C-alpha positions in Angstrom: -13.6 0.0 -22.2 -17.1 -1.1 -21.2 -17.6 -3.2 -18.0 -21.1 -4.6 -17.9 -23.2 -7.1 -16.0 -21.4 -6.2 -12.8 -22.8 -5.4 -9.4 -21.6 -1.8 -9.3 -20.9 -0.2 -5.9 -20.7 3.5 -6.6 -20.0 4.2 -2.8 -21.6 7.7 -3.0 -24.8 6.6 -4.6 -27.1 3.6 -5.2 -25.7 0.2 -5.9 -26.6 -1.1 -9.4 -27.1 -4.9 -9.9 -26.3 -5.9 -13.5 -24.9 -2.4 -14.2 -22.4 -1.0 -16.6 -19.5 1.5 -16.5 -18.0 3.1 -19.6 -14.4 4.3 -19.6 -12.9 6.6 -22.2 -9.2 7.5 -21.9 -8.7 8.1 -18.1 -12.3 9.0 -17.2 -15.6 7.4 -16.3 -18.1 8.6 -18.9 -21.2 6.6 -18.1 -22.6 4.6 -15.2 -26.0 2.9 -15.4 -28.2 -0.2 -15.2 -28.3 -2.9 -17.9 -26.0 -3.1 -20.9 -24.2 0.0 -22.2 -26.1 1.8 -25.0 -23.2 1.7 -27.4 -20.2 -0.6 -27.8 -18.5 0.8 -30.9 -14.7 1.3 -30.4 -14.7 -0.1 -26.9 -13.3 -3.3 -25.4 -16.2 -5.0 -23.6 -15.7 -6.9 -20.3 -18.5 -9.2 -19.3 -18.4 -8.9 -15.5 -21.2 -11.3 -14.8 -20.8 -12.7 -11.3 -18.4 -9.8 -10.5 -18.4 -6.9 -8.1 -17.1 -3.5 -9.4 -15.8 -1.1 -6.8 -13.7 2.1 -6.9 -10.0 1.4 -6.6 -8.8 1.4 -3.0 -6.7 4.2 -1.5 -3.8 3.3 0.8 -3.2 6.3 3.2 -0.1 5.0 5.0 2.8 2.7 4.2 6.6 2.3 4.3 7.2 0.6 1.0 10.9 -0.2 1.5 10.0 -2.5 4.4 8.8 -5.1 2.0 12.4 -6.4 1.9 12.6 -6.6 5.8 9.5 -8.7 6.5 9.3 -11.3 9.2 11.8 -9.7 11.6 11.1 -8.9 15.3 7.8 -10.7 14.9 6.9 -10.8 18.6 8.2 -7.4 19.7 6.5 -4.2 21.0 6.7 -1.1 18.7 9.8 0.4 20.4 11.6 -2.9 20.6 10.7 -3.6 17.0 12.0 -0.2 15.9 15.3 -0.5 17.8 15.8 -4.0 16.2 15.1 -2.9 12.7 16.8 0.5 12.5 20.2 -1.1 12.0 18.8 -3.1 9.1 17.1 -0.2 7.5 20.3 1.9 7.8 21.6 -0.3 5.0 19.0 0.5 2.4 20.0 2.1 -0.9 18.3 3.0 -4.2 18.2 -0.6 -5.4 16.8 -1.9 -2.1 14.1 0.7 -2.0 13.1 0.3 -5.7 13.0 -3.5 -5.2 11.0 -3.3 -2.0 8.6 -0.6 -3.3 8.0 -2.6 -6.5 7.1 -5.7 -4.5 4.9 -3.8 -2.1 3.1 -1.8 -4.8 2.5 -4.9 -6.9 0.9 -6.7 -3.9 -1.2 -3.6 -3.2 -2.4 -3.7 -6.8 -3.4 -7.4 -6.4 -5.5 -6.4 -3.4 -7.5 -3.7 -5.1 -5.3 -0.6 -4.5 -5.1 2.0 -7.2 -3.7 5.0 -5.2 -1.0 4.6 -2.5 0.8 7.0 -0.3 4.1 6.2 1.2 5.9 7.6 4.3 9.7 7.4 3.7 11.9 8.8 6.4 15.1 6.7 6.3 17.8 8.4 4.2 21.2 6.7 4.7 24.1 9.0 3.7 25.4 6.5 1.2 22.1 5.3 0.0 21.7 7.5 -3.1 18.3 9.0 -4.1 16.0 6.6 -2.4 13.0 8.9 -2.7 13.3 8.9 -6.5 13.7 5.1 -6.4 10.3 4.6 -4.9 8.7 7.1 -7.3 10.2 5.1 -10.1 8.7 1.9 -8.7 5.2 3.4 -8.6 5.6 4.4 -12.2 6.7 0.9 -13.1 3.8 -0.7 -11.4 1.4 1.9 -12.6 -0.3 3.1 -9.4 -1.3 6.7 -8.5 1.2 7.8 -5.9 1.5 10.2 -3.0 5.0 9.8 -1.6 5.7 11.7 1.6 9.2 13.1 2.1 9.8 12.0 5.7 12.5 13.0 8.0 14.2 12.4 11.4 16.4 14.9 13.2 16.1 13.7 16.9 18.7 10.9 17.4 19.5 9.0 20.6 22.1 11.5 21.8 19.4 14.1 21.9 16.9 11.9 23.7 15.1 10.5 20.6 14.6 6.9 19.6 16.4 6.5 16.2 20.2 5.8 16.1 22.2 8.9 15.4 23.5 7.6 12.1 20.0 7.5 10.5 19.0 11.0 11.4 19.6 14.1 9.2 20.5 17.7 9.8 17.4 20.0 10.0 18.7 22.5 7.4 19.4 19.6 5.0 15.9 18.1 5.6 14.2 21.4 4.8 16.3 21.9 1.6 15.6 18.3 0.5 11.9 18.7 1.3 11.6 21.8 -0.9 13.6 20.1 -3.6 11.3 17.1 -3.6 8.3 19.4 -4.1 10.0 21.3 -6.9 11.0 18.1 -8.7 8.0 15.8 -8.2 4.8 17.4 -7.0 2.2 17.6 -9.7 -1.0 19.5 -8.5 -2.7 19.3 -11.9 -6.1 17.5 -12.5 -5.7 13.8 -12.8 -2.2 13.9 -11.3 -0.4 10.5 -10.8 2.1 12.0 -8.4 1.7 14.3 -5.4 4.2 14.9 -2.7 3.6 15.5 1.0 6.0 16.4 3.9 6.2 14.0 6.7 8.5 14.4 9.8 8.4 10.9 11.3 7.0 11.1 14.8 7.2 13.1 18.1 9.9 10.8 19.4 12.2 11.0 16.3 11.9 14.7 15.3 12.3 18.1 16.9 9.6 20.6 17.4 11.5 23.0 15.2 11.4 20.5 12.3 7.7 20.0 12.8 7.0 23.7 12.8 9.2 24.5 9.8 7.8 21.6 7.8 4.2 22.8 8.4 5.2 26.3 7.3 6.9 25.1 4.1 4.0 22.7 3.2 1.5 25.5 3.5 3.6 27.9 1.6 3.9 25.4 -1.2 0.4 23.9 -1.1 1.2 20.3 -0.1 -0.1 18.1 2.6 1.4 17.1 6.0 1.6 13.6 7.5 3.1 12.1 10.6 2.7 9.2 13.0 0.7 10.1 16.1 -0.8 8.4 19.2 0.2 4.9 18.1 1.2 3.6 21.5 0.9 4.3 25.2 4.7 4.7 25.2 4.4 7.6 22.9 1.8 9.3 25.1 4.1 8.9 28.1 7.1 10.2 26.1 5.2 13.4 25.1 3.8 14.1 28.6 7.2 13.6 30.1 9.2 15.6 27.5 6.7 18.2 26.4 4.1 18.3 29.3 1.3 17.6 26.9 -0.5 14.8 25.0 0.7 13.9 21.6 -2.2 15.8 19.9 -1.7 18.9 22.1 1.9 18.9 21.3 1.6 18.7 17.5 -1.3 21.1 17.4 0.9 23.7 19.2 3.2 23.3 16.2 0.5 23.8 13.6 -0.3 20.2 12.9 -4.1 20.0 12.7 -6.4 20.9 9.8 -7.8 19.6 6.6 -4.3 19.4 5.0 -3.0 17.1 7.8 -3.4 13.4 8.4 -2.0 11.2 11.2 -1.0 7.6 10.9 -2.6 5.3 13.5 -4.4 7.7 15.9 -5.1 4.9 18.4 -4.7 6.5 21.8 -7.0 9.6 21.6 -9.2 10.5 24.5 -12.7 12.0 24.0 -11.4 15.5 23.9 -8.8 14.6 21.3 -11.3 12.8 19.1 -13.6 15.9 19.2 -10.7 18.2 18.4 -9.6 16.1 15.4 -13.1 16.1 14.1 -13.6 19.8 14.6 -10.4 20.6 12.7 -11.2 18.1 9.9 -7.8 16.4 10.4 -7.3 13.0 8.8 -6.4 9.6 10.3 -4.9 6.6 8.5 -6.4 3.6 10.3 -4.0 0.6 10.1 -5.7 -2.2 11.9 -3.5 -5.1 10.9 -0.2 -3.4 11.9 -1.6 -2.1 15.1 -2.7 -5.6 16.0 0.6 -7.2 15.0 2.5 -4.8 17.3 -0.1 -5.0 20.0 -0.6 -1.2 19.9 -4.4 -1.2 20.2 -7.5 -0.4 18.1 -8.3 3.0 16.8 -11.6 4.6 17.6 -12.8 4.5 14.0 -16.5 5.0 14.6 -16.0 7.8 17.1 -13.5 9.6 14.8 -15.9 9.4 11.8 -18.9 10.6 13.9 -16.8 13.5 15.2 -16.1 14.6 11.6 -12.6 13.4 11.1 -11.5 12.2 7.6 -10.6 8.5 8.1 -9.0 6.2 5.6 -7.2 2.8 5.7 -3.5 2.0 5.5 -1.5 -1.2 5.4 1.5 0.4 7.1 5.0 -1.0 6.4 5.4 -4.7 5.5 7.8 -5.2 8.4 4.7 -4.9 10.7 2.2 -6.2 8.3 3.7 -9.0 6.2 0.6 -9.4 4.1 0.6 -5.9 2.6 -3.0 -6.4 1.5 -5.4 -3.4 1.5 -8.4 -5.7 1.2 -7.3 -7.4 4.5 -7.4 -3.9 6.1 -11.0 -3.5 5.0 -12.0 -6.8 6.7 -10.0 -6.1 9.8 -11.4 -2.6 10.2 -14.9 -4.2 10.5 -13.9 -7.1 12.8 -11.8 -5.0 15.2 -14.3 -2.2 15.4 -17.0 -4.7 16.3 -14.8 -6.6 18.7 -14.6 -3.5 20.9 -17.7 -1.6 19.9 -20.4 -4.2 19.3 -22.0 -5.6 16.1 -23.1 -2.2 14.8 -19.9 -0.4 15.3 -18.9 -0.5 11.6 -20.9 -2.0 8.7 -19.3 -3.7 5.7 -20.2 -0.7 3.5 -18.7 1.6 6.1 -15.5 -0.3 5.7 -15.6 -0.2 1.9 -16.1 3.6 2.2 -13.0 3.9 4.4 -11.0 2.1 1.7 -12.3 4.3 -1.1 -13.9 7.7 -0.5 -12.5 7.8 3.0 -8.9 7.5 1.7 -9.6 9.9 -1.1 -10.7 12.5 1.4 -7.6 12.0 3.5 -5.4 12.6 0.5 -7.5 15.5 -0.8 -8.5 13.7 -3.9 -12.2 13.1 -3.3 -13.2 15.1 -6.3 -11.3 12.8 -8.6 -11.2 9.3 -7.1 -12.9 7.1 -4.4 -16.3 6.6 -6.1 -17.8 5.5 -9.4 -19.2 8.6 -10.9 -19.3 10.2 -14.3 -16.3 12.5 -14.7 -14.1 10.8 -12.1 -10.8 9.1 -12.9 -11.2 5.5 -14.1 -9.6 3.8 -11.1 -11.7 0.7 -10.7 -11.5 -2.8 -9.3 -13.5 -5.8 -10.6 -13.7 -8.7 -8.2 -14.7 -12.2 -9.3 -17.4 -13.4 -6.8 -18.7 -16.4 -8.8 -16.4 -19.1 -7.4 -16.8 -21.5 -4.5 -15.8 -19.0 -1.8 -18.3 -16.4 -2.7 -21.0 -17.4 -5.2 -23.7 -18.2 -2.7 -23.1 -15.2 -0.3 -26.3 -13.2 -0.4 -24.7 -9.8 -0.2 -21.8 -9.2 -2.6 -20.3 -6.5 -0.5 -20.3 -8.8 2.5 -18.7 -11.4 0.3 -15.9 -9.1 -0.5 -15.4 -7.6 2.9 -16.0 -10.7 5.2 -15.2 -13.6 2.8 -11.9 -14.9 1.8 -10.0 -12.7 -0.7 -11.6 -13.2 -4.1 -9.7 -13.1 -7.4 -9.2 -9.7 -8.8 -10.3 -9.9 -12.4 -9.4 -6.4 -13.4 -7.7 -3.3 -11.9 -7.7 -0.1 -13.9 -5.7 3.0 -12.9 -6.4 6.0 -15.1 -8.2 3.6 -17.4 -5.1 1.5 -17.9 -5.1 -2.2 -16.9 -2.6 -2.9 -14.1 -4.1 -6.3 -13.1 -5.9 -8.8 -15.3 -7.1 -12.2 -14.3 -5.5 -11.9 -10.9 -2.0 -11.2 -12.3 -0.1 -7.9 -12.4 0.5 -7.0 -16.1 3.0 -4.2 -15.6 5.9 -5.9 -13.9 7.2 -9.5 -13.6 6.2 -10.4 -10.1 8.2 -13.6 -10.1 11.4 -11.8 -10.9 10.6 -9.1 -8.3 10.1 -11.8 -5.7 13.4 -13.3 -6.4 15.2 -9.9 -6.2 13.4 -9.2 -2.9 15.0 -12.3 -1.4 18.4 -11.2 -2.6 18.0 -7.7 -1.2 16.7 -9.0 2.1 19.7 -11.2 2.6 22.1 -8.4 1.6 20.5 -6.1 4.2 20.8 -8.7 7.0 24.5 -9.2 6.1 25.2 -5.5 6.2 23.6 -5.3 9.6 25.4 -8.3 11.1 
């Protein structure tokens, strides 16, 4: 395929007005100004009036929550969790596959080509829910980094989750290693890489955190968890462990270039400096954090300290839109709301969604920018309509304007979205099934 006459945002290099990108198989083979030198054997896409960006990278999500949207809409995080845990306890393979398909299709429509997922609810009668979301990613066609999550600290032991949704630690460790054996593909161009992800300090034991870190490093996979999302969490850690959330997890081996935290809102100056010094990653989830009133992450400070920072939509039960493009816009607006008009530029925000996310997931050599040799994960946005045509800066049009139509989304060189419609799954049928699953889960919980 040749995409030409686009405003090409390479992210790592110069922007090219009226440029072209050549895709052969799953790779970018040419990037330049003007028309492509040769067209033979290629489908040519005239992208006049369009903006071509790298595909977005989603660094934190809970895909199954797509079928539990709109509940506990005005609750704090802990209230929200205690309301929804009984509903989530009813999920099974079908519910997870349905929800994940809906969430991933929506992500595709908002420019996402690579998504992680943090799945930590494994009902005893639910079947293989981890495999179900992996199957959904293959159906939609996105590059996928599923995180085998876990919880072993139930209410009877002082944790937040109900006891019936936690697992035995030995069973968790066995299932974690089995997930790596079965699914993790470390090869170049991989469409599927697994991480280990104990849920949070208030839902897992220190033993599970430590053993998961040891297993991940022995097997060469990454580590992910929630951290510093709320002031309640900070109080929990200081009361229970005598330390801040970061101090606690670092004592268990949870900092470094192979670790990334979801949210990372309530870090003091010392914590920001430590995260940067250890090259630990942070998934910034501005919309979910605002929806739950949790706060605003110190994105600029973390980046300046040397932390790897990407964007995440978080679960759809705390971000009903499920739009990665919305996170780009909110990252700019929220950073400026607390840090002034220069806190984050529109190009900084686009970098967070692309190379920033790629660095968080350890894929910066393959995705996140438009460069020869990189994987052909690309998003072509139509900016020639009423909402965007006269915006002087096309990047500002994308980031600050209303969401534009997505003309084309390529993953591994394969079209997943064309003319603002997902081509790989029937989104109307998926929407109808999501409604049925939502109703079934509420009936189970009643």
